[in-house]
Each structure stands twice: as C-alpha cells, then as structure tokens.
C-alpha positions, 0 to 999 in steps of 0.5 A: 493511459490510466493509473492507480497509486495507493499511498499512506497507511490504512488503520484498524479500530480498537474502539471508536477512538483508538486504532492501530496503524503503520508508520507511513506519511503517504509522501512517496506514493503521492509524489509518484502520482504527481510524477506519473501526471506530469508525464501525461498519464491520467492518475487516481490517487488512493490516499490513506486518511491518516497520511500526514503528507498533503499535496498542494491544491494546485498539485491535486488539480493535476490528478484525475481524482484523489480518493480517501480510504481508511481501513484495509477493507475500505481500500480493498472495496474501493480497488474493486470498484475501479476494476471496470475502468480500464486501468492500465497500471497499478502502483500499490505503495500504500502501508496496509495493516497486516493485522487487525483487532478481532477481540478485546479482552478486559480482565477486570470484567472477567475476560469479557470480550467487547465489540471491536470499534465500538464506544470507549474502552474506560482506562479505569477498566485497567489492563486489556488484552487485544487479540489480532487476526490477519487482514486479507491480502489486497495484493492477492486480488490485484491481478484478478481485478486488473488483469491486463494492467502493469502492477507494481507492489512494495516490500518493505523489509526490516530484518535480514540483509539486502539479499533476503530483502530481494528474495522477498521481492521475487517471492512477492512478484511470483506469488501474486502475478505482478510486474515488479516489486519495489523492495526498500527498508533497513534490511535492503539499505538505502535506496530502493530495489526494483525487483522482477520475478527472474531475480533481476534487481535494479538498484535506484539510489532515490525517488527520482531514479525510481519514478523514472525507472517505474515510468520507463518500465511501464512504457516499455511493457505497455508498448510490448502488450500493445 
C-alpha cells in the first residue's frame, strides 16, 4: 500500500523576502507518516519548507520519499504529478494558505501597484496595502487525482463550538467526496474528531489514538474495496 501525507504550511510571497503563511509546525503530519511507515506502508511525505519540525535522519530513512513544497501552487503541482503512481491513501494534513497577495499598493507612490513576489519593498515607502485573493482549493482536486484512494483531510476550526466544528467537517466530506475529515482546533476542543459524511464523529483524545484509528479505517476501507 502506497500513502501520501502532507504536513506543514504553505507560504505566499509578498516580495522576494517577505511572505504570509500559517501557524503549523508540520509535526502531526510527519509523525503520522512515521506511524504509517511503521505499519509497513510505503509513505511519501510532502513537507512544507517552513515547517519547523524535522525528522531525524534515521526516521526519514523509513519513508519512501520526502518532498519539500513551498507555495500552494507548488503543493498542488506536486500532488497532481503523483496521480499516476497508484496511490492508495492520501492524508492531507498540510496547512494551506487560503489567501495569497495579488497586489501590493504603495500610497507614497500614488497607489502604484508593484509586482508581487519581486524585489524588496523599502520601509522608506511607509505604509503599504496588500490585496489578497483566494488560493485555488487543493482539496477540490484530490478525488479527481486519486479516484480510488482513501482520502482524509483536516479542518481546523477557531470560531464556534464542537457541534459547529463537526458540521464543518461533515460539509467538507460531502463537498469534496473524501472518506473522512479530522476536525480540531479551539472550536472543537481538546483532541480530535474523526468525522464521516453521515455525521458520525469519533472522538480521539490524542495523536496515538488518531493514528491508530486512521490506520484501522484505512485497512477496513481497503479490504472492502478490494
């Protein structure tokens, strides 16, 4: 069985030295990749370049491959390139930027809009304004790229309560035809919720319980589809 795990944040450039990103260390996804490898699966780990968590060299050797990604576009292109590899499962835990700079306005230059991601905006210019645009949804392509794979994505919810977080997870599964969604964050509370499209939520208090549950669900799904 061949698995893909994504971990850590994407980033989007403002100029050549400044960028916006998400708070994500990449630890959970990296540890999940190691767990799957320990269960005998081939694992390809896609890790954000800005992830602060690093595997030991001895741990990295357990993986089939470790690939670094940068922007949301870069991650999308890398995932698409793996669509012909016969992937059996995708665990999409990366913290993908929902927005990216589209224009940078410099009022001192009469609202001149400079090219994004190029050069360095001098602080002497004073106040600047950055216009953001949504990034294309990677999750919207996963079922097309990996039509027969077991697919699990994450949903980090900040506002609301546990029920609203679970509902958001159910909506994600139904909208993107994934097998399950892992809900966490302040809205959900301590631990993780493994949510399926029928509204079922299995509460998992810690990472080990989460990894074991995902492994078990993957095996059951693979067995029924085989």
